[in-house]
C-alpha positions, 0 to 999 in steps of 0.5 A, a space after each residue: 518496522 525495522 529499517 536499516 539506513 540504506 533502505 529508509 525512505 523519508 520523502 513524504 511525496 514519494 511515499 504518498 505517490 507509492 500508496 496511491 499506486 499500490 493502494 490495496 492494503 492490509 489493516 491490522 488491529 487487535 481484539 483482546 490482544 489478538 491481531 486481526 487483519 483485513 485486506 482492502 482497496 484504500 484511498 489516501 487523501 491529504 487535507 492541509 498537513 494531515 493525511 487520511 486513509 479511507 476505505 470500507 469493509 463489510 458490516 459483518 466484518 467484526 474488525 471495524 468494531 475494534 477501531 474504537 478500542 484500538 489506540 493505533 491502527 496499522 495499515 500496510 502497503 506493499 510493492 513488488 518483491 523478489 528473491 536475490 540469489 547470492 550467486 549474482 554477487 561478485 563475492 561470497 555472500 548470503 541471498 536476500 529478498 528485495 521489496 518495498 513496504 509502507 507502514 502507516 499508523 493512526 487513529 480510525 473513526 467511522 464515516 457518516 453516510 455522506 462521507 461514505 458516499 464521497 469515499 465510494 464515489 472517489 474510489 469508483 472514479 479512480 478505478 473506472 476512469 480507464 474502463 471502456 464503459 465506466 460504472 460510476 456512482 451516479 450511473 447506478 440505481 438508487 435502489 441498489 446503492 441504498 441496499 449496498 450502503 446498508 451492508 458496509 461500514 466506511 472508515 477513515 484513519 488519520 495518519 500519525 506515523 509513517 515508516 517506509 522501506 525500499 530494499 532495492 540492493 542499495 548496499 551493493 556495489 555498482 557491478 553487482 547492482 547491474 548484474 542483479 537487475 539483469 538476472 531479475 529481468 531474465 527470471 521469467 517472473 512478473 514480480 522479479 521483472 517489476 523489481 528489476 524495473 524499479 532498480 533500473 529506474 533508481 540507477 538512472 535517477 542516481 547517475 
């Protein structure tokens, strides 16, 4: 991923926190030279100095069969994004697009049954914890679980390289930056509002 110096993020803890909060990712591999992708909720675990992305996909999805032949798997995570009009600047310029994106590269391998159950248990706990009536692994019938396990394939990806870009108008002067936040807040678009909140938080952290 091309990342100009203004937008490059290198703080690993910040990146891992971002992935935990934006965990619906895209896995990209190749099959006979052709890129293929799957969009999935993913987990991120740190064991010592190593990071692992975990997840599962349908057994009928042919992508998992490419894990063995691919030297590297690419996993992409995104945050909010928003169009930035050049009319919001104090000087003539061109429009742009603000966004957050993380690329992680690593070698994928297939989980055994016990590892898959652990991955599913953790995922349910993460997404069900704030529900009024959480449906956790041990609340589901063994018959249903055994049936569902036959239809999915679990995997883990040992992360070898991380690339992170937060394009939040860091290259603009303070007056333009504040004006962009104001304009995004009033766009009436949830993505624009989220971007404005991110930019405002960054501004407060740098004052």
